[in-house]
N, C-alpha and C positions, 0 to 999 in steps of 0.2 A: 504493500500500500504506500510505502514511502517512494516507490519507484513508478513502474508502469501499470500498476493495478488500480482499479477503481470499482465502485459499486453504484448500481442504479436500481430503481424500483420498477417492478413489473406487477401492476395491480396491487401496489402497496407492499409487495414482498421483494426483498433485496436479492440481487444476483451479483456475482463477482466476475469481473472482466479484466483481462490483461492483453495487451497487444505489443508486438515487436516488429521490427523491420523484417521483411521476407528473407533477407540474407542471414538473419538470426533465427531461422525456423527451428534449428536444432536446439537452441536455448529455450525457445518457446515450448517445445515438446518436453524438455527437461523440467520446466516449471509446472507444466500440466501433470507430469508424473509425480511431482512433489505434492501437489494440491489434491489430486483426484482421490486419494484414499480417504480424504476428510470431507470433500465437497462433491456432490453428484453433478457431473457435467453432461451426461447423456451422449447419444451417438453422434449427433450433428453439432457438437459444441465448437468446432473449429471452422473458421472461414478465412479466405484470403480476399484482399481488396487492394485497390490502388488509389492513391491520393495525389492530386496535382499541386505542386509547390510553385506559386507565382514568382517567388524570388529567384528560383533557378530555371524555371520554365520546363521542369522535368516532372515525370510521374514516378512515384515510389511505391513499390509493393509492400504490403504488410500482412501479417497473420495475427489473428486474435482468437482467444478462447473465451467463451462465456458459459458460466455455470447455470444450472437450474436454481430455482429458489430452494432455500434450505433453512431449517430452524437455527443452525449454528451461525448463519449469516445475519440473523436478526440482532444477535448480541454484538457482532462486529460492526454492523451498520450503526447501532446506537453509540458505539465508541468513536467511530471515525466521522459520522455525520450527525452529531447530536442536534444540530439546528437545521439540518437539511443541506449543509455544505461541508466539504471535507476539512477536517482539522487534524492535527497531530496529537493523539492521545498520550500525553507525556508520561503520566504515571504508569500506564500499561506498558509503554515501550521501555521505560526505565527498568521495569520489573522483568520483562520477558525477552528483551533483545539479547541475542547471542551472536557469536562470530558468523554462523551460517546466515543469519538475517542481515548482518552487515554486508556479507558477500552478495546476497541477492539485490540489496539496494544498490550496491556499487555496480553490479553487472547491468542493472536497469538504467541507472541515471548517473553513472560515473564514467570518467575517461582518464586515460593515462597519456600525459602530454610531455613535451620537451625531452624526448628520448629517455623516458622513464624517470625523470627527475621531478615530476609534478603530477598530482592527482586532483581532479576537480569532481566534486559531488554537486549535481545541479539541484540546489535547494531554493532557487530564485522564485519558485511558485509558492513558497511557504511564507507565513508572516514572520516578522523579525524575531519575535520571542520564540517561535518554533525553531528558527534557524539557530539561534543562540543556544537553545536547549540541546539540539543535535550536536552542536559543536562541543558543548560541555559533556554530553554523553560519550562522545568519542574519547575525550580526555580522561574522565573519571572512571569509566568502566573498561576501556580498552587501552588507555595509555597513549593515545594518538593525538598529537597537537595539530591544530588547524587554525586557519584564520578565515574571516568572512571577506570576500573580495567586493569590489565596487558593484558587482552585479548581484550580490546577495547569495553567492555560491560558497560552499565550503572548499577552501584551497589548502591542500597539503603540499607544501613546497620545499620542506627540508628533506635532503637526501635520506637522512636517517629515519624520519617519520614515514617517508614513502616506503622504505625497506621494511619497516615495522608493520605498516598497514598491509603491504603485500604478503608478508609472512602470515598475518592474521587470516586473510581471506583466501590465500592460495589453495588450501585443501578443498574449498567449496567452489572453485571456479570451473565452470563447464568448459569442455574442450573447444566449443565454438566461440568462446569468449576469451581465448588465450591472448588476444590482442590487447586486453586490458590487464594482463598479468606480466610477471617477469619470468614465466616458465621457460621460454626459449632462451632468455639470457642466462638463467641458471644452468640449463643444459650446456651452454657454451662455457660458462665459468667452471663447472665441474670437469669438463673435458680438459680445459686449459690447466686446471690445478693438477690433474693427473700427469700432464705432460711436462710439468716443471720438475727438473731433476737437479740434484746437487752436482756441480761441475766446476772445473777450474776456469775461471773467467775474471775479468776486471772487477775489483771491489768497488761498491757504490758507497760513497760517503753521503749520509742522509741526515738532514736536520730533524731532530727529535726534541720536543719540549716536555720537560718533566717537572713535577712538584719538587720543592727544595729538598725534602728528605730523601727522595729517590736519587735526585741529581747529586746530592752530597755523597751518597754511598757508591755512586757509579763512577766517580772520577778516578783517574789513575791508569797505569799501564795494564793492558789486557782486558779492558771492559768490553771492547768490540767482540773479541773471541767468545767471551762468556755470554754476551747477548745473542750472538749467532747460535750458540749451542742451546740456549734456553728457548729462543724463538723457533728453532727448527722443530722441536718437540711440541711446544705449546700451540703453534699455529695448526699443526696437523691434527692434534687432539680436538681443538675447537671446531675445525672444519668438518671432520668426520663424525664426531660424536654429537654435534649440536647444529651446525649451520646447514647441512645438506637437507635435513628434515625441516619443513616450514613451521610446524607446530613448535618444535624445539627452538628453532631460530627466533620465533616471536618471543618466547620466554627468555632466551639468551639476551636479546636486545634490551628487553625490559629490565633484566637483572643488571646490566652493565651501563645503562644510560646515565647514571649518576657518577660515573667514574671521574675522579678528581682531574681537573685540568692542570696543565703544566705551563710555566713561563720561562723556565731555565733551559737554555739551549745546550744540547749535546749533539755531537756529530759523529756517531759511530760509523765504522766501515762495515756495511752489510754485504754478506755474500749474495751472489745473484739470486739464488733460489729463495732466500729469506726476503730480499727486497721485492721480488715478484709476487710472493705469496702475501706479504703485507699489503701491497698495492691492490691485489685482487680481493682480499678480505675487506679492505677499506671500501672498495667499490660495491661489494655485495651487501655490506651492512650499514654503510653510512658513517662509520667511525673513522677518525683520522688515524694515520700511522702512529702518531704520538699516543693517542688514546689506547690503541691496541698494545703498544709496548708497555704503557703504564699498567694495563690489565694483567699482562703476563708477569711483570715484576711484582705487582701486589699479590697475585695469586700464588707466587712462589716464595713470599717472604717467610712463611711458616717453616719452610724447609731449611732455612738458613743460607740459601744460595746467595742472596744479595750481600750478606756479610762477607762472603768470600770474594766479592767483586772489588772491594776497595783495596787499592794498592798504594804504596808510597809514591808521591809525585817525584819526578826526576827533572 
């Protein structure tokens, strides 16, 4: 109902209808399969039509499904159309909305823009208080930050927030809607990760910013070698155990998003495979190289490894 679904009355009894572009017929069938166990649709519930767009001078095909009247729909109609026009039932949504519902809303009225660096949720048809409620819902219930753009849409434009949102909805994205997901990108990233090998090649000096306590412990001869050893293991563990799986990736991003920021510059010499994996993990999660290094160091403090990294200055 937040997306392409709506309800109308047939002799005072509500029916549920949803429509999609004909090119998304597979997704429309997917939605029908989700709803039909709960709502009776009948044999002739689906129709195709064409609509003419004066702006483009073209006709566009669309497919829609319309249910029969049903007792369950009376309760939903009272929620969504209390005064005869559509509203957002905030209390009900706050109580029942889960990740699969967010995914349906996104597939209906969301878009992935700017080469996967931005997500738009089309909320411009809602009232301002409803848009602000949905913005707050994304933040408090799912941990996703967004802003309201000048058109009244929800705009997720931080790389990390986009990665987090995509990890949240990816398990529920239908194959016909992969254009709105990072599924293909992840297939490429996983393949690229497997192809990165330890090898003899030029060393990359990289700028890393650490909090003072970590920076102070990392100074001295030999810290680059120790960092390479630590990151070789840590990066692989995070990638294989957490990041490949979208549900685990979502929780991993949430768990690490408050990682302390650093302002003290360190320039370690990274081996090529470490540098390449750091860059790839940064791209896939939205965290900077510095943040990833800080995570690795902080998660290994208990082992006493960092204490071994401080050497006398020469």
